[in-house]
N, C-alpha and C positions, 0 to 999 in steps of 0.2 A: 570550442571557441578558437578562432584564429585572430591573433593580434599581430599586426604588421607595423604599428606605430605606437609609441608610448613615451611618456616623460619620466625621467629618473633624476634623483638628487643624490649625488655622490660626494664622498669625503675621504680623502687619503689620511693616513695616520699622522699624528703629531710626533715630533722628535722629543725624546726624553731629555730632562734637564741634567746638566753636569752636577757632580757631587762635590760638596765642600767637606773635606775630611782630613784628619791628621793621624799619623801613626802614633799610637799610645801603647808602649810596652815598658815593663818594669826596668829593664836594663838598657833601654834606648830612649832616653828623655828627649832627644832631638831627632826623632824619626822622620820628620818632615811631612809634606802633603802626600796624600794617597787617594784623593777623590777621583773616581773613574768618570768616563764620558757617558753621556746618555745614548741610548740606541736610536737608530733612524726609524721613522714611521713607515708603515707599509704603504705600498703603491696600490692604485686602482688599475688593474690589468684586464684588458679585454682579450678574450680567447675565441678565435673563430672555430666553430665545431659543426661539422656537417650533420651530426646526429641531433642537433637542435633544430626544431621545425619552425618555430616562430618566437615571438617576444612575450608570450603569455606570462612567464615567470615575473617579468618586470612590470606587468600591468597591475598585479596585486601586491608586489613587494617593490615599490619604486625607490626605497631608500637602501643604500648600501654604503658601508664604510670599512676601511682597513684598520688594523690594530695600531695603537700608539706604541712608540718605542718606550722601553722601560727607562727609568731614571738611573743615573750612575750611582754606584755605591762605594763605600770605603774599601780599603785593601786593594786599590787599583782595579776594582771590579767594574767593567763596562756594562751598561744596561743592554739587554737583548733587543735586537731589532724587531719591530712589529711585523707581523705576517701580512703579506699582501692579500688583497681581495681579488679573486679571479672571477670574472663575469663571463660566462659562456654565451655567445650570440651566434645566430645562424650565418651561413655564408651570404654575402650581399648586404650586410648591415651597414648603414650610414649613420654616423654619430654627428649630431648638430649641436653646437654650443648655443644655448638659448639666449645668452647675453649678447653675443655678436651675430647670431643667426648665420654663422659660417659653418661649413663642414669641418669638423675637427679631424676625423679619421674615417676611413672606409676599410672594412674587412671582407676580403673576397676569397681567400684561400684557406682551406682546412688546416688547422694547426697554427695559423698566424697569431702572433701575440703582439699587442701594442700597449704600452704604458700610457694610459689616458691622463692620470693625475699622479704627480710625484709626492711621495711622503716627505714629511719634514726631516731636517737634519738634526741629529742629536747634539745637545749642548756639550761644552767642554768642561771637564772637571778641573779642580784647582791644581792637580799635578802638572797640567800643561803650562802653568804660569810661573813655575819655579825657575829662578835664575840665580846668578851669583850674588846679586844685590837684593834679591827678594827670596829668602829661604823659606818663608812661611806665607805664601800668597793666600789671600782670602777671596780671590776672584774666581767666579765661575760664569758660565753663560747658559742661557735658557735654550731649550730646543725650539726650533722654528715650527710653526704650524704647517700641516699638510695642505695641499691644494684641495679646493672644493669647487663644485659647480653644479649647475642644472643643465641637463642635456635631453635631447630627444633622440631616441633610437628609431630609425626608419628601416624597415626591411624591404629590399628590392630583390625579388626572386632572380636567381641566376639560372638560366636555362639556355640551351642552344636554340630551341625553337619556341616561339611564343604563338599560341593559338588564339586568334582574334576572330570574333564573329558575333552576330546578333543572337539573342536568345532563341532556342529551338533550332539552331543550325545543325546540331549534331556533334558539338565539340566533345562532350563527355563520351559519347559513343566511339568517336574516332580515337580518343586517347586510350580507351579500354581495349580497342582492337590492336593498336600499335604497341602498347606497353604491357598488356595483360594485367592491368590494374582493375579495380572494382569500384569505379566511381558511380554515383547515383545517376540513373537515367530516368527521365519522366517526360511526358508530353506537355509540359508547361514551363513558362520562363523561369530563369534563375534557379535551376536545380543545383548549380554550382555556386556556392556562396563565398568561396575563398579560393585563391590560386592553388592548384595541385600540380605537382611535378612527377612525371613518369619517365621511365628509361626505355629507350628503343635499343635493342641489342642487334648487333651485326656480327654473328658468330664467325662468318667467313673471313672477316678482317680483324676480329678481336677488338672491335671498337663499339662505343655506345654513344647515343645522343640523348639529351634530356629535353623533354617537351613540357611546357607549362600551359595548363588549361586556365586561361584567364576568364573570370566570370563575364557573362554576356553583356556587351555594351548596348546602349540605345542612343538614339539621336539626342544630343544635348548632354552627353556624359561629361564633357569637359566643363559644363556648367553645374556639375554635381547632381544631375538627374539620374534616376535609377540607382544603380550602385555607384554612380558618379565617378570622380577621379580617384576614388579610393584604391582601385586596382590598376589604373593605367600605369602607375609607376613600376609595376612588375614586369613590363615589357621593355623597359629602358635598357636592360642588360642582355637581352636576347640577341643572338647573332642573325637570326632570320625570323621574319614574321610570316606566319601561315594564315592567310585570310580564308575562312571557311564560309561559303555562301550557300544558302538554301535555293537551289536552282529550280526546285519544283514549285516555289512560291506557295507553300502550304498555307501561310498566313496572309495570302493575297498581297504579298510584297513584291516589288520589282527587284530582281537580283542585281541589276546594274546600279540601281539607286542605292541598294544596300552597300555595295562596294564603295561607291562614291561617299556615302555617309560615313563609313568606317575610316576611309582616308581622311575625311574632313575632321573627324573627332581626334585622330592622332595628330593631325597638323595643328589643330587648335591647342592641344595639350603641349606638344613639343615638336616643332617642325623637323628636328633632327631625326625623329623616328622614321620619316619618309625617306631618309637616306640609307636605311638598312635594306638588306636583301629581303625580298618578299616573294612568296609563291601563292598564287590564287588557286584554290581548290573548291570545286562545287560538289555538293552532296545531294543525295536523294535523286540520282540520275535514273533510278529504277522506276520512279513514279511516272504516270502517263504524260504529264506536261514537261518532264525533265529534258528529254531530247530536243524538243522544239525550242524551249527556253534557252538551252545551251547554244544552239545555233545563233540565236539573236545576241546572246551574251558575248560570244567569241568575237562577233563583228564589232561590238562596242568597245570591248577591252583591248583588242588588238595586241595581245601578248600571250604568254604561256598560261594555259588553263588546264588543270587536271580534273577529270571527272571521276567521282567515286560514288559508291553506295555503301554506307555502313551497314544497312540492313541486310544486303546480299553479299557483303565483303568483296565488292567489285572495285578494281583499281587500287586496292590497298597496297599490294606489293609494288606496283609502279610508283606510288607516292613514297613508299618507304625507301626505294632505291633513289628516287630523285632527291629526297632530303639528304641522303648520304652523300650524293655527288656534290650538292651545294655546300654542305657544311664541312666536308672533308676536303673539298677542292680537288677531287681526283681528275675530273675532266668536265667538259661541257661549258657552256657559257653561263655567266652569272645571271640570276634573275633580274630583269629590269626593275630599277627602283629609284630612278632619278626624279627630281622635281619637274624636269622637263616632260617626262612621261606622264606625270600627274596632271600637268596642265593640258596635255593632249587628250587625256581621258575626259577631263571636265569640259573641254571644248567640243 
């Protein structure tokens, strides 16, 4: 099960109460007050951990709370502070406050820690209220309650390259070749049911790229058709969008129409996605209709188009090098990605 959105109810610890106590010893009849302070309540702390894949843990255990601070005791003993509750979340987690519907925090980097809810402050014992005119104070204060709230955790996958395409375009096959992963491949739609991230290695430069295989979109995805908008949010953080098109039209689809439809779905979901760098790649060039369809496709798109064949491993190295140039910014021109180009394509 892959969980990328879930609701949680969180509670920080309450502060302990201050103590009302007086020193009572045989030879010290006027020992005075000695009530200690209460301990502070524990915080709710979010920890970004790259080893956490999704939000499954919070789907089945949505309640979490920190420990309360201990009450103060006599003999000037202060109560112990409550331990904080550490919640590990994957990179790219957005925390939304359900009361205000505003983004509370975002965790993007491994090891990042953020206090989401503060624990209560411990109360003061009567030793704090002793003065020259009040030698035996009977005043204490209560600990304050810790913060609480209901939140929604939303995971937005962080990757350098987001792989976008219709079902059966060959996305899983391409990721398997580029990253040596073992994703399921099959000749039917939606073999990928949740985003998967692979790593492309560049040993010659000691660099790596991450590529996210986004489940196949269909027309109307922004209206929640097919897998709907459930996974569109996972491409928001990608540096470059790689559009993979079935150039052989195996399913009797028009490659140019597929590309326009994909752009349209992204625009309906969030127009800012069209401002990202993008690279158009056509797959299945080895099939009989591939070369002829590619000629027509290039005339319509009027931009950079890379042709590959996952089945015959054709053009993969060129694609790998091009992704490195774009993402690392070593040389070459950026991939055209302005809204002006989009309008030209549609016209």
